[in-house]
C-alpha positions as CSV (number, residue, x, y, z in Angstrom):
1,M,28.1,-30.5,16.9
2,G,24.3,-30.1,16.7
3,W,23.7,-33.7,17.7
4,L,25.4,-33.2,21.0
5,G,22.5,-30.9,22.0
6,F,20.1,-33.8,21.5
7,A,22.2,-36.3,23.5
8,P,20.8,-35.3,26.9
9,L,17.2,-35.6,25.5
10,I,17.9,-39.0,24.1
11,F,19.4,-40.0,27.4
12,I,16.4,-38.8,29.4
13,F,14.0,-40.6,27.0
14,A,16.0,-43.8,27.4
15,I,15.8,-43.5,31.2
16,F,12.0,-43.0,31.0
17,Y,11.6,-45.9,28.7
18,F,13.5,-48.4,30.9
19,L,12.0,-47.1,34.2
20,L,8.4,-46.4,33.2
21,I,7.3,-47.5,29.8
22,M,8.8,-51.0,29.6
23,P,7.6,-52.2,33.0
24,Q,4.1,-50.9,32.3
25,Q,4.1,-52.8,29.0
26,R,5.1,-56.0,30.8
27,R,2.4,-55.6,33.4
28,Q,-0.2,-54.9,30.6
29,K,0.9,-58.0,28.7
30,K,0.8,-60.2,31.8
31,W,-2.7,-58.9,32.7
32,Q,-4.0,-59.6,29.1
33,Q,-2.6,-63.1,29.3
34,M,-4.3,-63.7,32.7
35,L,-7.6,-62.5,31.2
36,S,-7.3,-64.8,28.2
37,E,-6.6,-67.8,30.4
38,L,-9.6,-67.4,32.7
39,K,-11.7,-70.5,33.1
40,T,-14.7,-71.6,35.1
41,G,-14.0,-72.2,38.7
42,D,-11.2,-69.6,39.0
43,R,-11.5,-67.3,42.0
44,V,-11.0,-63.7,41.0
45,V,-10.9,-60.2,42.4
46,T,-12.5,-57.3,40.5
47,T,-11.1,-53.8,40.3
48,G,-14.0,-52.8,42.7
49,G,-12.7,-55.3,45.2
50,I,-15.5,-57.9,44.7
51,R,-14.2,-61.5,45.2
52,G,-16.0,-64.3,43.5
53,T,-15.8,-67.6,41.6
54,I,-16.3,-67.7,37.8
55,I,-19.3,-69.7,36.9
56,A,-19.7,-68.7,33.2
57,L,-17.6,-66.9,30.6
58,K,-18.8,-64.8,27.6
59,D,-16.7,-63.0,25.0
60,D,-16.5,-59.7,26.9
61,A,-18.1,-60.6,30.3
62,V,-17.7,-63.0,33.2
63,H,-20.4,-64.3,35.5
64,L,-19.3,-64.5,39.1
65,R,-20.8,-66.3,42.1
66,V,-20.2,-64.0,45.1
67,P,-20.5,-65.3,48.7
68,P,-22.1,-65.2,51.3
69,D,-25.5,-65.3,49.5
70,N,-24.2,-66.8,46.3
71,L,-25.2,-63.8,44.3
72,R,-24.7,-64.1,40.5
73,L,-23.0,-61.0,39.0
74,E,-22.0,-60.2,35.5
75,V,-18.9,-58.1,35.2
76,S,-16.8,-57.0,32.3
77,R,-13.7,-59.1,31.7
78,G,-11.6,-55.9,31.9
79,A,-12.9,-55.5,35.5
80,I,-11.0,-58.6,36.6
81,S,-7.9,-57.4,38.3
82,S,-6.3,-60.6,39.6
83,L,-6.8,-64.3,40.4
84,S,-7.1,-65.2,44.1
85,T,-4.1,-67.2,45.3
86,P,-4.7,-70.5,47.2
87,E,-3.3,-68.8,50.3
88,E,-6.1,-66.1,50.2
89,V,-8.7,-68.8,49.7
90,G,-7.4,-70.6,52.7
91,K,-7.6,-67.5,54.8
92,E,-11.2,-66.9,53.7
93,V,-12.2,-70.4,54.7
94,A,-10.4,-70.1,58.1
95,V,-12.2,-66.8,58.8
96,K,-15.7,-68.3,58.0
97,K,-15.2,-71.2,60.5
């Protein structure tokens, strides 16, 4: 009879796990995989919104070339939020023309 009192708590934990924890773990794993697969020439966006092209990789840092003045920035690998898609690159080129 005592275990019936825990059933709602277990049910609530299961809901939280499937709706919050599991999707976050998937996103984290996907982001870690993206960081490990970075290579020179990839266009990336940092968490601060800086868009650039990777020109060099270090263990814990990435060197970016940032337009329009081709600045060279060194940012932490963890600061890379995403890769730019080819569609975004095409839009940037179209806007510059």
